[in-house]
N, C-alpha and C positions, 0 to 999 in steps of 0.2 A: 471458470472455477476461481473464485474469489475468496474462499474461506477454507481452511485447511488446520488441522491439528497433527504437531510433530513432537516427537519426544527426543531430547538432546542431551547429549552427555558430554561433559568435557574431559579434557586428559586430566590423568593426576600427577603430581611433580614426582619427581625422581629423588631418590633417597641420597642423602651425601654419604660420602665415604670416609670411614674412621681408620683408613690406612696409615700406617706408619713405616716411614723410609728404613729400607734395608738394603743396603749394597755390601759389596765384600770388604772394603775398607771404611765403611759407615755403618758399624753394627747399631748404633743408637742415633739415627738421623732425625727423629722427631717426627711429628705429623705431617705428612702430605696429600691428606685426602681431599679431593675436589668437590664442588657442589653438584647437587643433582639437577637435571634440566627441569625446565617448566612445562607444565601440560599444555597442551593444545586448547586454544580458543575456539567457541563457536561464533561466526562472524557473518552477519548479513552484508550483503553488497547491492547497492542497487545498479540495474542494469535496465537502459532505455530501451533495449530491444525485446524484453519481455512486456507481456501484456497480461498474463493471468499466473495463477498459481499451478497451473496443470503439471507442470514438472515434479511438483513435490506431492501430487496425491499418492503415489506408490513407493515413495522412499520417506517414509514416516519415522525412521530411527536414523538418526545422526549422530555419529560419535566422532571426537577429535583424538589424537594421539597420544599416548603416555609419554612423560618426560624419562630421559635416560638417566641412571644413576651415576654419580661421580666415580671416580677412579684415582689411582695413584697419580704421583707427579702434579698435583693440584689440578687435573684434568675435569672440567665439569662435563656434566652428563648433555645429552643431545637434546634439545626442547623437542615437545611433542608436535606433531604437524597438525596446523589449524584446520578445522572444517569451514569451508566456504559454502554458504547459501547464497545464491543469485536469487534476487526477488524483482518485481517491476517497481517502479517508482509510484509513491502512494500506499506502501505497505505498513503497516502498523503492526507491531508484535506486542502481544500481552500474555503475562503470566496466566496459564489455565486454571490455577486453583485461587488466586487472588484477584484475576481480572485486572491487575495493574498493567498500564503500559510501559514496556521496557525499552522501545525502541520506534523511530519511525524513520522510513527512509524516503526521501523526497528529491536527491539528488543524483546523477548519474556518477557511478563510481564511489559513493559515499560507504563509507564502512561504520557499521556499530557493532560491537560486541555484546552480545546477549548473555553469554555464559563464559567468563573466563576460567581459564585452565588454572590448575593447583601450582602454586609455586614450589619449586624445589627446595630440598633440605640442605641447609649447610654443612660443609664438610668439616672434620676435626680441626682443620689448620684454622678456621675462624675462632677458635676457642681457645688457643693458647696464649699464654701469657707468660710475664717474667717470674711469675709464682705458680704457674700451673703450664709446665713445659709438654707433657705428654698426655693430652686429652684422649681417650680412647673410645669417645663415640662421637656421633653425628647426628644430625636431624634427620627424620624420615620425610619424605615430601608430603605435601597437603593433598587430601583425598579430592577426587574428581567430584563435580556437582551435577546434577540432574535437573530436568526442567521439562514439564510439559506445556509447550508453547503454542499460542494460538495466532496464526498469521491471517491477517484480514487486510483485503485489498479495496482501498478507498478510490475510485477512479479520479484521476487527474485530467482533467479537460478545461477548456476556455469557457465552452457553452453546454450548458446540460439541458436537455429538452424535459419539462415536465408537463404531465396532463395525465389524465385519465386514460383508461385503456381503449385502444381502437380509436385514437382521434387523429392518426396521421404521422406520429412520430418517427416511426422506422421509415415510412414512405419518403418523407423530407430528408433525412439521413442518406437514404439511397441515391437520391436525386442530386444532391449537393456534394457527395462524397463518392469514392469507390467502396464504400462498405456495402455489404450484400447481407442485411439483416433480413430475417424471416418475415415476410408479409402476408397476411392473411386477415378475412373478414370476421374475426371472432377476437373477444377480448383476451388478454394476456397472451397474445402472440409471443411478445418479447418476455422472455424469462431471465435473461441475464443482460448486463450492459454491453452494448455494442460502441464502439470508437470508429470515427471516420475523420479523414483529414480534409477540410474544406478548403479549396484553392480560392484566392481571391486578388484580382487584377496582376495577373503574371505569376511572380514567385512568391508572393503572400499567401498566408495561410493560418488557419486556426484549427483547434481540435473540437471537434462536437461529440457529446456523448449522449445515446439513447439509452434513457432510463426505464426500465418497467413502469407500467401505469398504476398510478396511486388512485385509490378509492377513498371515500369518507371514510375515517376510521384506521386509516393505513397506520397512523402513530401508535393506533393500540394494538396492532398486530393483524389488523384484517386484510383480506388479501394476500400479498406479498409482503405487507408490513414494512417494518423497519429495517428489515434485510437490505433492501435496497434504497431506503431513504439515506442511507448513510451516504451512497455515491453522491449525492447532491452538495454535500458538504465541500467537495474538492473541485467545485465549478466555480468560475469567475464570473459567469452570468447564467442568469436562468431564464430558459426561453419556456413561456406557459404557452401551450398549444391547445386551443378549444375550436371545435369546428364550427363552422358558421350556421348549420342546422339544429345547434343545441338551442334547448328551450330558453335558457337563460344563461347568457355568457357572462354577466358580470358575476351572479350568484356561483357560478362553477369555479370562476377565478378567486373568489372569496373563498370557496370551501378549500382549494388546493391551499392557499396563504394559510388557512387555518391549520391544515393538516402539518405543513411545515413549521408552523409556530409551536404547535406542541410538541413535536419531536425535537426543536433547537430553535428557539427564537432568533438566535444570531443569522438564522438563514435569510430573515427578512432584511437583514442589512445588505444584502447582495442586490447588485444592478438585476433588474426584473424587465423584460421585454414581453408584451402581450400579442402572441400571433393567432390571426383567425385563420384556420385551414380549410379546405376545400371550397376555395372561392371560386372553381371553376361552376359551382352550382347557381351562382349569383348571375343573374343579368343587370345591368346599368341601375335600373329601378330599384331592385331588391339591394344592391350595395349600398345605393346613396341612404336608402332607408337604416340599413343596419348599422352605417357608420354615424347617422344622427342620432342613434339611441345608444351608442357607447359614450360614456363620459371620460374616458381614459384613453391615453395614446394607445395605438395598435398598429399593426402590419397585417393587410390582407394578402394572403397568397395561396395558390393553388400548385402541389406538387405534381399534378398529373398534365396541368397545361403550361407551367412554368410561370403562370402570374405572379407578379410580386417578390419572386425568388430574388431577384438582384436588388430590389429594395430591402429586403429583409437582411441580406449580406451586409448591405450599405451600415443598416444601423446596427447590427453586431460589429460590425468593425469600428464603427466610431466610438462605442461605448467601450470596446476592449482598449482602445488607443486613445482614450480621454477625450 
């Protein structure tokens, strides 16, 4: 669940008081009306323990509390209660009508107000002066605001697995981490991104994201299209996976690069690793022939036999740590 629309309403501000002080021995005490309370805000808070927007799927209407009205003796009204929306890191909020980006959450406990509450009205005390000593009016509070917000999660990971469908991305993730993505022998088995924590030499680790397969024309909406290309934007390193039995490994690599460039040319500035999967299908002679045919740096590995897995981790770790 990485995309959801919600309707938000902030709280309206409380009205200021126009009260005049009246006591037994003070028949004309003058104005003493307090200010109205501020309406509640709609606030997004980053939570590193959340991974999806699933908790918002059935909570589509979110309202903040209204501010209380001011009262006598210059007592201010109570502020409306804020409405807090917990979201995973990497969440972007857009205006559903204009598509404008309103906020982006990337840190734990980061707070962003996406819809401020209305200000409370001023009480009549604020309007008295030496020439106008008895104002009998006060300000109303500001009205509440409404917003149709689109929440979109872009996966934050150190390494993103990029490749055509059914090349072994999910199998690799299941081998190097405790993640259990669905694995089957047909294209587009993976329909949503999966995250895994990869252990490296003791207590060190990095996050790997298995992203649904890309096909030629994905940048134009073919296959799963740009809906999942967006997740690649938040990965530090792109790990391109192409199987060893591919008819033309370098051509497939260029097709993948072209699709990323069409979607967002800045993606090509990221660190890239070419990994050749299913190396257990090769004997020593075929492996030597394959290596000699490739003109670019690469790593051969097999998720089934474990061949080259440690070498692949070493390469990734070296790039992640400069």
